[in-house]
N, C-alpha and C positions, 0 to 999 in steps of 0.2 A: 504492500500498500507506498501512497507519495503522498503523505501530508502538502494540504493548500491552504491558505489564504485567499480569499475572497473579499472585499472590499463592496460595500455600499454603491448599488448603481452598475456595479462590475458585470458582462454575459460572460458567465462561465460555459455555454454552447448556445449555435445560433439553428434554429428551424432551418432543416434540409442538408445540416452538414452531417460527411461519414460521422457513425458511433462507432469512437476512439477511449471512450471508460465509460464506466457505471461508478457514481458519487452519495459517498458517507457524510452526513452531516453529525457533525461531532457536536457543534455547537453554531445557532445563528439562525437566517431565515433565507429562503430561495422560493423564489415567485416563477412557477411555472406557468407560462404564456403561449398560445395558442400562433394560430400562423397571422391572425388581426392585428395581436399583441394586447389579449383579454385572458386576462388569469383565470387561471385553471384549476390553480391549483396552487396552497402556500404550503410548504412542507418548513419542520424546523428541529430540534434536537434529536436524533436516533434514527431518521428519516433515510431513504436514500432513493436515489434516480439517475435516469440512463440508461436502465435496465432493456428497459422495448429495443432499442437501438441494435443493440447488442444480440440478445435472442433474435434478431429477426433475420439480424444484417440488411436493415434500409437504414435509409438517410434519419436524422434524429425528426421526432415527429412534433416538435417543440422547443421553446426556448427557455433557458431557465438563467435564469438572473439575479445574483443576491441583493436581498434589501434589506441586509445590517451585516456588521460584521462576521463572515461565517466558514469555521475551522472546519475541513473537510480532510478526508481521502479516499484518492482516485481510488480506482484498481481499473490497470488497464487493460485494454482489450485479448493480448494475449495472455498472463493473465486469467483473466476471465475465464478466457476457452480452458487452461489446465485446472481452474478451480471444479469448472459444470463437471468437467470428466472425471474431478474425483472426488465430487459429492454430488451424486444425480438431485438429491433429496433437496438438495440449495436448488438446480434448475428450476424441479418442480415447486418447490415454496415462488422465485424467481415470475416463472410461468402464471402464476395463481395469481399474484401480484396486479400482470398484466393485463390481465383479462377482468379484473376488478378494478380497473384502472379503466378501462376502456369503455366498462360499462359505465361509470360515471360523468 
């Protein structure tokens, strides 16, 4: 995991970019925004995001913006692929989260 700090207003990733990492929020807040810029969700301490693009090998479906100082950890795609091979239950859990987020 790579530690990162994002500042308020910083774009973590943009819609249509390739998925290169899964993000875990240690502290802070991130706004997930759709194509129009409207907020889809606000995520805080302990949440994760960016999993959809990694699981589907599709471009990012949303933009992520830090809304306050945010301490996060990145799990890069190469490491993500190794983790889901070693821990299939983790992949299953992520797939369930993706389905829930698509419904919301």
